[in-house]
C-alpha positions in Angstrom: 22.5 10.0 -61.4 25.2 10.1 -58.7 28.8 9.1 -59.5 30.1 5.8 -58.1 32.3 6.6 -55.1 33.1 3.3 -53.5 34.7 3.8 -50.1 33.8 7.5 -50.0 30.2 7.2 -48.9 30.9 8.2 -45.3 32.2 11.6 -46.4 29.4 12.1 -48.8 26.8 11.4 -46.1 28.7 13.7 -43.7 28.9 16.5 -46.3 25.2 16.2 -47.0 24.4 16.4 -43.3 26.8 19.3 -42.7 25.4 21.2 -45.7 22.2 21.7 -43.7 24.2 23.8 -41.2 25.1 26.5 -43.8 24.3 30.0 -42.7 21.2 31.3 -44.5 21.5 34.5 -46.5 21.4 35.9 -50.0 24.2 33.6 -51.2 25.5 30.2 -50.5 28.1 30.2 -47.7 30.7 27.8 -46.4 29.9 25.1 -43.8 30.9 26.6 -40.4 33.9 25.2 -38.7 31.8 24.8 -35.6 29.4 22.5 -37.4 32.3 20.3 -38.7 33.8 20.1 -35.2 30.5 19.3 -33.6 29.8 16.5 -36.2 33.3 15.1 -35.4 32.6 15.1 -31.7 29.1 13.6 -31.9 30.2 10.7 -34.1 33.4 10.2 -32.1 35.6 10.1 -35.2 39.3 9.5 -35.0 41.3 12.1 -37.1 39.9 15.6 -37.0 42.5 17.1 -39.4 41.7 14.5 -42.1 37.9 14.8 -41.6 37.9 18.6 -41.6 40.3 18.7 -44.6 38.1 16.4 -46.7 34.9 18.2 -45.8 36.6 21.6 -46.6 37.8 20.3 -50.0 34.3 19.1 -50.8 32.7 22.3 -49.6 35.2 24.5 -51.6 34.5 22.5 -54.8 30.7 22.7 -54.2 30.9 26.5 -53.6 33.0 26.9 -56.8 30.5 24.9 -58.8 27.6 26.9 -57.4 29.4 30.2 -58.2 30.0 29.0 -61.8 26.4 28.1 -62.2 25.3 31.4 -60.7 27.6 33.4 -63.1 26.4 31.4 -66.1 22.8 32.2 -65.1 23.7 35.8 -64.6 25.3 35.9 -68.1 22.1 34.3 -69.5 20.0 37.0 -67.8 22.3 39.8 -69.0 21.7 38.7 -72.6 18.0 38.7 -72.1 17.6 35.0 -72.8 16.4 33.8 -69.5 13.8 36.5 -68.8 11.4 36.3 -71.8 8.4 37.6 -69.9 6.6 40.4 -71.8 6.8 43.3 -69.4 4.3 45.4 -71.4 1.4 43.1 -70.5 -0.1 44.0 -67.1 
């Protein structure tokens, strides 16, 4: 269930769309500045500094949450709890 964010839907929609522009690789990376600038240009928005600032704050929070989840999963694997497959059976 998504939180109620009355009046913030525009930024959520923009963030979701911009998230598709992330570089692919082994780990989650930040939304490129060029993608934010291009989105701003295409949709003819009015205040680039505000738009970029809000998207960057959202992206930073998203990346921090992802990193926390990844570390928690890594701790789980280090303790042997997540990988319960019997490696002796082949």
